N, C-alpha and C positions, 0 to 999 in steps of 0.2 A: 373092126380096125382100130388104129389107135391114134387119137388126135395129136396134131400137131400142137406144141405149145406157142401161145401168142408172141410174138417178138414185144421186147420191152422198149418202150417208146420214151424220150424224156421230153418235156416241153423246154422250150428255148430257156426260159429263165431259170429252170433247174440246171440245164447242161450248163449255162454260164455261171452259176452260183458254184458248181462243181470245179467247173474250170479254174475259178479264180481262188476257191480253197486250197486247190492242189498247188497252183501259184503261190500262195502264201506260205504254205508248208514248206515248199522247197526253197524257197527265200529265207525262211526261218531257219531251217538246217545249214544252208550254205553259209548266212549269216554269223550263227552262233557258234557253229562248228563243234567239236567234241569238247567236254571239261578240261582234257588236256590241252589243246590248242589255246581254249581261252586263258589257262594258266600261264601257258609259255607267252601269250601275247601281252598279259597284264604285269607280268615279272613278278607276280608277288611270292615270297620265299617264306620257309619256313625256317625257326630258329629252335631245336628242340634242346631244352635244358635238362640233362639227364644227371640224377644224383644217386640213383640206386643202384645196387648191384643185385636186387632181387630179381631173379628170374624170369617172372612173369611181367614186372614193370620193366625192366631193362629190354626185354625180348619184344615186348609190346610196342614200345618207343621207337625201337629201331626197326620194327616192320612197317610201323606208320609212316617213319620217316621215308623207308624204302618206296612206299606207295606213291606219298606225294612227289618223290623224285621221279617217278615213272611216268606221273601225269603233269610231268614238265615244270613243278617249283623247283628253285634252286633249294637246298636242303643244307644247314649247318647243325651240326651236333655238337653241343657243347657237354664234356663228360666232367663234373666235378665230385667232390665228396669221395665217396666208395667207389663209383662208378669210373673213376679214372683207371681201377685196376682191368676195366674191359680191352684199354689198348696198352697194357703190357705185354710184351712179347713173350710167348713162352707161357703164361698163365693160363693154365687148364681152366675152361668155363662151361657151365651148364649148357644144356640143348633147350631151345625154344622152336616149336613147330619143325622139328626134325632136324634142325642145324643148330650148330655151337653159336653163341654169342659173338666169338671172335669171328667167326665165318659171316655173320649177318652185318657185322662191322666193317669188314673187308669188301663185301658185295656191296655195301653203301658207299664206300670210297670207290670204289672200281668204277660204280656209274655215274661217279662224278659228286657225290656228296663230300662234303669238306667235315673234318672233326677235329675239333679244338679240346686240348686237354687242359686242365686247370693247373698252373704251374706251382701254384700253393699247395694245393691237393696232392699234387707229384712229390713234392718235397716230406709231405707228412707222411706220404707211404714208401719212403726211400727211394724214388724213383727219379731216373735223370731222362735226358732226351734219348740218351742211348737205349731204353727201356722201351721206347714207343714201336709200337708195329709200323711198318711201312705205311705212309700214306698220312698219319695222324701229326698234328701241330701241336706244340706245347704252346699254350696260351700266353698271353699277356692282356693287361687292361685295354690297351689300344684294338688291337684284333678283336678281343670278343665285344667290347662295349661298340665297335665299330659296327657290327651283326646288330646287337641287340636293343642299339636305338635308330638303327635304319627304319624308316617308315615303311619299307617295302615288305620287311620280315615280319612275321607274326610270331610271336613267342607260345610253346606250350611247355609243359614241365612234367617231369616224371620223379 
């Protein structure tokens, strides 16, 4: 005949410790929430300064910006130097992670990200506002510096 296993019994102090630990864990989860919720709550934003047209650098920066946006951070991408060509309508772009750089930029704007294009760099490439893809804005010092010096935004450059 097979013996029945003995039931597990907890002492009162052990049961109380487990209950308190569970309550603390639940409180932390409900209080802290997800990283996306914390990002949205603290209002921290990301200002991406992109000057390169290099496929790896430009692609990485746009994917990084998109992930920050999905986590609830407001995102502004400032295109300058050769990177202004990313916002030129009709200019074919290389592919990064299976998507053209143009599509990465369009997806970012469709999700609520802002794209500002350096007006001096546009002029250097013979671009006018009419050349910009839908959603991209021609920059000016007030607009760019408004984000750049806003303490809410963190700056990262590629």
